[in-house]
C-alpha positions in Angstrom: 0.0 0.0 0.0 1.2 3.5 -0.8 2.5 5.3 2.3 3.1 9.0 3.1 6.5 10.3 3.9 6.9 11.7 7.5 7.4 14.0 9.3 3.8 15.0 9.9 2.2 18.0 11.5 -0.6 17.7 14.0 -3.4 20.0 12.8 -6.8 20.6 14.3 -9.7 22.3 12.5 -12.3 23.5 15.0 -15.7 24.3 13.5 -18.5 25.7 15.7 -21.9 24.0 15.2 -24.5 26.3 13.7 -22.7 29.1 15.4 -24.9 32.2 14.8 -28.1 30.2 15.5 -26.6 28.5 18.5 -25.6 31.8 20.0 -29.2 33.1 19.6 -30.5 29.9 21.3 -28.0 30.4 24.1 -29.0 34.0 24.7 -32.7 33.3 24.4 -33.7 30.0 26.0 -37.2 30.2 24.4 -35.5 29.4 21.1 -33.8 26.2 22.3 -34.9 23.1 20.4 -36.8 25.2 17.9 -36.0 25.8 14.2 -34.2 29.1 14.0 -32.9 31.1 11.1 -30.6 34.0 11.5 -31.4 36.5 8.7 -34.4 38.1 7.1 -37.8 36.7 6.3 -38.8 39.4 3.9 -39.0 39.0 0.1 -35.3 40.1 -0.1 -34.3 38.4 3.1 -31.5 35.8 3.2 -30.7 33.1 5.7 -27.3 33.7 7.2 -27.4 30.6 9.4 -29.8 27.9 10.4 -30.1 25.8 13.6 -29.9 22.0 13.2 -33.7 21.9 14.0 -34.2 24.1 10.9 -31.7 22.1 8.8 -33.9 19.0 9.2 -36.4 20.8 7.0 -33.8 21.6 4.4 -33.2 25.2 5.5 -29.7 26.3 4.6 -27.5 29.4 4.7 -27.7 31.7 1.7 -31.3 30.5 1.1 -34.0 33.1 0.5 -36.1 33.8 3.6 -39.2 33.1 1.6 -38.1 29.7 0.5 -36.9 28.9 4.0 -40.4 29.7 5.3 -42.0 27.4 2.7 -39.7 24.5 3.8 -40.3 25.1 7.4 -43.6 27.1 8.3 -42.7 27.1 12.0 -39.3 28.7 11.3 -38.3 31.5 13.7 -36.3 34.4 12.1 -33.8 36.3 14.2 -31.9 39.4 13.1 -28.1 38.8 13.2 -26.0 40.4 16.0 -22.5 40.3 14.6 -21.0 42.2 17.5 -22.2 39.5 19.9 -20.9 36.7 17.6 -17.5 38.4 17.4 -17.5 38.8 21.2 -18.0 35.0 21.7 -15.6 34.2 18.9 -12.8 36.0 20.8 -13.6 34.1 23.9 -13.3 30.8 22.0 -10.0 32.0 20.5 -8.7 32.7 24.1 -9.2 29.0 24.8 -7.3 28.1 21.6 -4.3 30.2 22.6 -4.0 28.3 25.9 -2.9 25.3 23.7 -0.9 26.9 20.9 0.0 30.3 19.4 -0.3 28.8 16.0 -4.0 29.7 15.5 -5.3 30.7 12.1 -8.9 32.0 12.2 -10.9 31.4 9.0 -14.0 33.2 10.1 -15.8 33.9 13.4 -16.7 30.2 13.8 -13.8 28.2 12.6 -10.0 28.0 12.9 -6.9 25.9 12.3 -4.6 25.0 15.2 -1.1 23.5 14.8 -0.5 21.5 18.0 2.5 19.6 16.8 4.3 21.3 19.7 1.8 22.7 22.2 1.8 24.5 25.5 0.3 21.5 27.3 3.0 19.1 26.2 0.2 16.7 25.1 1.4 14.4 22.3 -2.2 13.5 21.3 -3.9 16.1 19.0 -7.1 14.1 19.3 -7.2 14.5 23.1 -6.4 18.2 22.7 -9.3 18.6 20.3 -11.6 16.8 22.7 -10.5 18.9 25.6 -11.0 22.1 23.6 -14.5 21.1 22.6 -15.4 20.2 26.2 -14.1 23.5 27.5 -16.1 25.5 24.9 -19.2 23.7 26.0 -18.5 24.0 29.8 -17.4 27.7 29.6 -19.6 29.1 26.9 -22.4 26.6 26.5 -21.8 26.0 22.8 -21.0 22.9 20.8 -18.1 22.5 18.4 -16.9 19.8 16.0 -13.3 19.1 15.1 -11.1 17.4 12.5 -7.6 16.2 13.2 -5.0 15.1 10.8 -1.5 15.7 9.2 -2.4 18.8 7.3 -5.0 21.6 7.0 -6.9 20.1 4.0 -7.4 16.7 5.8 -8.3 18.4 9.1 -10.9 20.5 7.3 -12.5 17.5 5.6 -12.5 15.5 8.8 -14.3 18.2 10.9 -17.4 17.7 8.7 -17.7 14.0 9.1 -19.1 13.7 12.6 -21.0 17.0 12.8 -22.6 18.1 15.0 -20.8 17.8 18.3 -18.3 15.3 17.1 -14.7 14.9 15.9 -12.8 12.7 13.5 -9.1 11.9 13.4 -7.4 10.7 10.2 -4.2 9.1 11.3 -1.2 9.1 8.9 -1.6 5.4 8.0 -5.3 6.1 7.2 -4.8 9.0 4.9 -4.3 7.2 1.6 -7.2 4.8 1.9 -9.4 7.5 3.3 -8.8 9.8 0.4 -9.2 7.0 -2.2 -12.6 6.2 -0.9 -13.8 9.8 -0.4 -16.3 11.2 -2.8 -14.8 14.1 -4.8 -17.8 16.2 -3.8 -16.5 16.0 -0.2 -13.1 17.3 -1.1 -12.6 20.8 0.4 -11.9 23.1 -2.5 -14.1 21.2 -4.9 -17.3 23.1 -5.4 -20.6 22.0 -7.0 -19.6 23.1 -10.5 -16.3 21.4 -10.4 -17.7 18.2 -8.8 -20.3 18.1 -11.6 -17.5 18.4 -14.2 -15.6 15.6 -12.5 -18.7 13.4 -12.5 -19.1 13.9 -16.2 -15.5 12.9 -16.6 -16.1 9.7 -14.7 -14.3 11.0 -11.6 -16.4 10.0 -8.6 -13.9 9.1 -5.8 -10.4 10.0 -4.8 -9.2 6.8 -6.4 -10.7 7.9 -9.7 -9.1 11.3 -9.4 -5.8 9.6 -8.7 -5.8 7.8 -12.0 -5.4 11.2 -13.8 -1.9 12.5 -14.5 -0.8 16.0 -13.5 -0.9 17.0 -17.2 -4.5 15.8 -17.6 -5.7 17.6 -14.5 -3.9 20.8 -15.5 -5.5 20.6 -18.9 -8.9 20.0 -17.5 -8.9 22.3 -14.4 -6.1 24.8 -15.0 -4.0 25.8 -12.0 -6.4 23.9 -9.7 -5.3 20.7 -11.4 -2.0 20.7 -9.5 -3.9 21.2 -6.2 -6.2 18.3 -7.0 -3.3 16.1 -8.0 -1.5 16.8 -4.6 -4.4 16.7 -2.2 -5.6 13.3 -3.4 -2.2 12.0 -2.5 -2.3 13.6 1.0 0.1 16.4 0.0 -0.8 19.8 1.3 2.1 22.0 2.6 0.1 25.1 3.6 1.2 26.0 7.1 -1.1 27.4 9.9 -0.7 31.1 9.6 -1.3 33.0 12.8 -0.6 36.4 11.3 -2.9 36.4 8.3 -2.4 39.5 6.2 -5.5 41.6 5.8 -6.0 41.9 2.0 -9.0 44.2 1.8 -11.7 46.0 3.7 -15.2 46.3 2.3 -18.8 47.3 2.8 -21.8 46.2 0.8 -25.5 46.2 0.9 -28.4 44.1 -0.4 -31.5 46.1 -1.3 -35.2 45.4 -0.7 -36.0 46.2 -4.3 -33.8 45.9 -7.4 -32.3 49.2 -8.6 -32.4 50.0 -12.3 -31.5 53.7 -12.2 -27.8 54.7 -11.9 -28.9 57.9 -10.0 -30.4 55.7 -7.2 -27.3 53.5 -7.3 -25.0 56.4 -6.7 -27.2 57.5 -3.8 -26.9 54.1 -2.2 -23.1 54.0 -3.0 -22.8 57.3 -1.1 -24.0 55.6 2.1 -21.9 52.5 1.5 -18.8 54.7 0.9 -19.5 56.5 4.2 -19.5 53.2 6.1 -16.3 52.0 4.3 -14.6 55.2 5.3 -15.5 54.5 9.0 -14.1 51.0 8.7 -10.9 52.2 7.1 -10.3 54.8 9.8 -11.1 52.3 12.5 -8.6 49.9 11.0 -6.1 52.7 10.4 -5.7 51.4 6.9 -5.4 53.0 3.4 -5.6 51.3 0.0 -4.6 51.8 -3.5 -7.1 49.5 -5.4 -10.7 50.6 -5.4 -13.3 47.9 -6.4 -17.0 48.2 -7.2 -19.0 45.0 -6.7 -22.3 44.6 -8.5 -24.7 41.7 -8.1 -27.5 41.7 -10.6 -31.1 40.5 -10.1 -30.3 37.2 -11.8 -27.6 36.7 -9.2 -24.7 37.1 -11.6 -21.8 39.2 -10.2 -19.4 41.7 -11.7 -16.5 43.6 -10.2 -14.8 46.7 -11.6 -11.5 47.9 -10.2 -9.0 50.7 -10.5 -5.6 51.1 -8.9 -4.3 54.6 -8.1 -0.8 55.8 -7.3 -1.4 57.0 -3.8 -3.2 55.5 -0.8 -6.7 56.5 -0.2 -8.9 56.2 2.9 -11.5 59.0 2.9 -14.8 58.9 0.9 -13.9 62.1 -0.9 -10.7 60.4 -2.2 -12.2 57.1 -3.5 -15.9 57.9 -4.3 -15.1 59.7 -7.6 -13.4 56.5 -8.6 -16.5 54.5 -7.7 -18.6 56.9 -9.7 -16.3 56.4 -12.7 -16.4 52.6 -12.4 -20.2 52.6 -12.2 -20.6 54.7 -15.3 -17.8 53.3 -17.4 -20.1 50.6 -18.9 -23.8 49.9 -19.3 -25.3 47.7 -16.6 -26.7 44.5 -18.1 -29.6 44.2 -15.7 -31.2 45.6 -12.6 -29.1 45.4 -9.4 -29.8 43.8 -6.1 -26.4 44.4 -4.3 -23.7 47.0 -4.4 -20.4 46.9 -2.6 -17.2 48.9 -2.4 -13.8 47.5 -1.2 -10.3 48.9 -0.8 -7.4 46.5 -1.2 -3.6 46.7 -1.8 -3.5 48.1 1.7 -0.7 49.8 3.5 -1.0 47.5 6.5 0.9 44.3 7.1 0.5 41.4 9.5 -2.5 42.9 11.3 -5.2 40.9 12.9 -7.9 39.7 10.4 -11.1 41.8 10.0 -14.3 40.1 9.2 -16.8 42.4 7.5 -20.2 40.7 7.4 -22.6 41.3 4.6 -25.3 43.8 5.6 -28.9 43.1 4.7 -32.0 45.2 4.6 -34.6 43.3 6.7 
């Protein structure tokens, strides 16, 4: 049997279970055991998160509030409280740091931990993951799942296997057979479109994927082909990065009604720009690349960008560029979402910032 070459890292991926919805049930006991959706129930509302009671009815994140209500008539909608979610996220992270400084947050509700060498001197990553999950429950009243393996890719895949409130360890000797049997649709980094393409090519499992040469995969999937070639062999060298560089800061808004007039769009963009300026000043950041994000009523998306020679931060500096980007080409349809971001920032190695999508409820 094919074997992997040591040395191996000990990586844990911790993923909170239905985080936003669980926080709402924690803070409001009347919601416990009931189907809960964090988001909006209006025509333009979108589900940000769903409790496991709601998921039994097929309610999922990113689903429209109207469809979610059809699937689960007893669904209870709660408006998101991102400040509260971040507050608890920071408490969870404090627990992580008691075990290792190599913590890489991916979002408010998940993170990678490298515990190859850890502050507890515990050689078992599985026992560390179990202890962390127990502490999160005892100290915060929330459930978490975890995946443990030799690299970030495998840990991420493993954390989803025994959800909710479970964990899965993929030991070094189990990696090759595990990946060969795994459906390609379960591979982290393989989305629905790519999975469908693989199915059409007769690639259903890791073993099927393994039969393809690097040249074939590169021809079929471009640069991603090399990634697929390596991960199916258990090769993933990405390290846990505790100092993730912030790449952009953004603000965006989804509208109750589609916009078809550029005059109305500019008015909305004025308000979005004001919010972005606040966030830039709060982060003490400036950027050189200005990007306008447009999502149309048919859910297709477009971005238009321009890079300037000097750093900008204030609305009066970057809004003329946004106006130029909006008017540079005819819009193909009515618009349901507009967003502005500044990237190519002057900051380096700062703590990550999570800017949540804003909805009109």
